[in-house]
N, C-alpha and C positions, 0 to 999 in steps of 0.2 A: 516971446510973445507969439509970435507967426506960427513957431512949432505946437505950441500949448492950442491956436485955436485948429489947426490944420488936425492935430491929436482927435480935438473935442469934433470937428467936423465929421470926420472919418468914424469915431463910436456911433454918433446920431445915424450916420448911412448906413452904417453894418446893423445897429438895434432897431430901426423903425419897421423896417419888415418882420423882424420876428415880435414885438411888439404889435404891429397891426393883427398881425396872424393872431396873438395872445387873446386880444382885445375885440376881435370876432365877437358880432353877437354868436351865442353859442344855440345851438339848434336845441330845441325840445327836446329834454332826455325824455324817454319813457318810464312808466313806474318798473317794469321789467328790467331794464339797463339800469336804472337806480339799486333794484334789490342785488342783481348782480354783480355791480361792484362793490357794494357795502358786503356781500358775502366774502367776496377775497380780500378786503382789507381785515375783516374779521378773522378770517381765518388764518390769516399769516400775523394775528398779534398773539404773543404768547400773556400777554398783560395789557389791562386797558386802564383807566382811571374812572371813579366810583363818585361820582359827585352829590352830595348831600346837603340838606339844612341844620343849622346847629339850633341852640336854643333860643339864641340871640337873632336870629334870621339870614345869619351869613353862613356862605358858602364852604363847606369843609369837603375835600377833596382827599383821597388816596387810590394808589397802585392797587390794584385788584388781580387775581389770576381766575378768570372765569372758567366756566367749563365750557367744552367744545360747545359753540354753538350747535342749534336744532334745526329744523325746517320751521318753527314757528315763533321765530323771531324771540324767543323769552332769552334773558339772559340768566344765569344760575349763579350763582357764589356759596361759598362756606365761609362763615365766622365766626369767632367768639362768640356766645352767646351772652357778653355781659360788654360786648364792644361800645365805643360811641356812636360807629354806624348803625347797629342795633337800635339804640334809642333814641336816634336821631330818625329814623326809617320809622318808626312806631308815634313818633311826633309828627312827622310829616312825610307821608310817602312819597311825595315827586323827588325822583333822582336825576340824573343824568350818567350814560354809562358812554365813554371817550376811547373810543380804539385810533390807535393811530403808528406810524413807524416813521418819526421825523431823520432817525437816519439816511434814509431811502427816500423820502419825500414822496409817496406813493401816494400820500392823501390821507383820507379820514373819515372816521362813522361817527357821528353825536346822537345816540339816542336818548330821548326825554319818555321816562315814561313812569308809571307806578309799579313802587317795591313794596313787597309782601313778605315780612319774617315767616317762612316754614319751618316748623319744630315739629318734624315725621323722623323719629329715630330710622324706620324702614328707608326711608327716600334717602335720609344721608348714608347709609351703609351703601345704599345701591351706589349712591353715585361717589362714593369713596375714592380717595386717591391713593398713589403707594406710599408717598413720603410722611401721610398721615400715622403710617405705625409708629413715628419716631415722636409723636408727639403725645404726652402721658393725657390719656381722660378725653380724646376728641369726642369719642360718641358722645359724653355727658357735656362736653364745650362745646361743641359747635351746632350751628342751626345754620339753615338756609336762605339765602335772599334770592328771590325771586320777582325778576324785573321784567314788567309786560310795558311792550313800546305803544307808545303812542305816537310821536311822530319821530322820524328820521331824516338828518341829512346827511347828505354824504360828495364827500368829493374823492376821485379817483381819476388821476390823470391818464394813467394807460388804457382807461376805459371813454377818456374825454368828458368827463362829467366835472365839469367846472364851476364857477361861482359864475354868476349872470355879472358881466361886465359893467351892467350899469348900476346896479344897485349891490353889488359883492355878494349879494346872499348864494348859500348855498342849494343845489335841489334838494326840496325836503318833499317826503310823504308822509301821510297821515295812516294809519293803522286804525 
């Protein structure tokens, strides 16, 4: 029992300084720092999650391969025109796009915004990916999804963009 108590005390002595550093009030993070931290997470992600609302009002989430990000914070995807996500977006354009690499625990970006289905063959051809050559009829079957951000919350440990220690909310910006 004495060894157990000694071990517990030792663990507490060693972890309290680490926890107190982590739980210190985060310095306010400015918008530019949040955007820089977000760009890093997004640029490092091959895939992201797209959350939509189904016909019963429940969330529906799927893994997507977004186009590389541009400077305007618009997220683009291509998908089959008859997919459930297209139907869901047409019924309710509010979506979330979630980027993270949980294997490396770098942080995450969650973009809440409005999606729009873009049925523009010229733009689709301009955005074409090489692997689509193996998909029969992609020009007729694909449409684009354009997500315009409304808010974005970001956690990026390397940039010291953390949750607020009191509220546990991530830093959030509005567009």
